[in-house]
N, C-alpha and C positions, 0 to 999 in steps of 0.2 A: 582903229587898233585899241583904244583905252575900251571898250563895251566889247570887246570878245575876251578881253583878258577878267574881265569884271562876271560875264556868262560864263567861263570858265571855272571861276570860283563857286561859283553861283549854284552849279553842275558840281562841282567834287562835296560844296557844302549839304545839296540834295541826297545829293547820293548815297553820305555819312546818316544821313538821317532816316534813307529809306532802309538802309541795313540797319541802324540801331531799333525802329517801329517794326521791322519782322521778323526781328531777333527777340524782341518782349512779345512778340505776338503769340508766338513761338511754343515762347515760354507759361506765356497767361495761357493760351488757348487748346494749344496742343498743335497739331501738324495734321489733323485731320483734314484742312480747310485750308486754301492759301487763304486766312485771314491777314496775313502782315500786308499785301500786296492789293487786297479790299479797303485793309485803312490807310494807305497812302493814298491810294489813291481817290477813295472819297477825300479826306482830307487837303489833297495836292486840287482835286477839283470846286471847294469851297474857296480856299483862298486865291487861284488863280480871278476865279468871280472875282471875288471880294478887291483885289492890288489892281487886275483892268479895269472895272471899275471906278475907282478911287481915281487909280494914277491916267484916266484919259478923261474925267467930267472934273479933275481940280486940278489943284497946283500943290495937295497934298506930297504927292509923290512922285519925285522926279524921273524926266522919260528913262537915264543910263540906273538908276534905282527898281526901276517898272524893269527894262530889260534884264538884270541881275535880279530881281525877285521871281518873274516868271522865267522864260528863255532860261533862264540859269538854274537857281537855286530849284523851283519845280516842275522843270524838266529833268535836272538830277532825278527827281522827288519818284516824281510819279513811272509808272510801269505798267504802260500798256505791252511792249513786247513780251515779257512776264505773265500779266493776265491772256496772251495772245497762247504762250505756251501750258501755262497751268492746265487752262481750258481746255486744250489739245491732250493733251495727259489725260482727263478724265474721259474722255471721248476713247482714245484707243484704250483706255483699261477698260471700257463699254461702260461706265458709271457717267452715263447719260445724266443720271438725277442732279451730283457734284457739280458737270458742264454747266449743265443749264440752268442749277442755282446760281453757281459761279458768275455766269452772261448775267442774270436775270440782277443779281445785287449788285452787282458792277454798273450795270447802265444805271438803274433805280438811283443808286444810293450818290453815284456820279453829278445826277443830273438834281438832284434835289438837294446833294450836296451845292452846283456851282448858281442854283434858283437864292440859295439861303444865302451864298456868298454874294453875289451880285443885293440881295435886297439888303445887306448887312451894308455892302458899299454904300446905299442909297440913304438906308437910314443912318447912318455916318455922314453923309456929308449934309442933308436935308435938319439932321440935329434935331 
């Protein structure tokens, strides 16, 4: 039950961070593309790679903290369902170019961020 409460708290914090990052992206980059969703998904992909590697390969992150950070904070932060909706909106509006760009940028960006997160975790532990 304690872990559930940590996940719930982490989800609230991640959701709040997602809102703030999305609003900042909207102000800085404009509404023509879902930059906020892309940003939180790339950041989340990097952080989950880093946290999981360090958490599973060392004792630097306790299991409860790892669950709080990954399932909770990263779960609240990342937005696959929003990504899906925004991509489908581009498609329904006939803007296949932006839909394809959104898919490619998200997949490539998140995979690259995940690789960088794992590499950062390895570098941190191998010192």
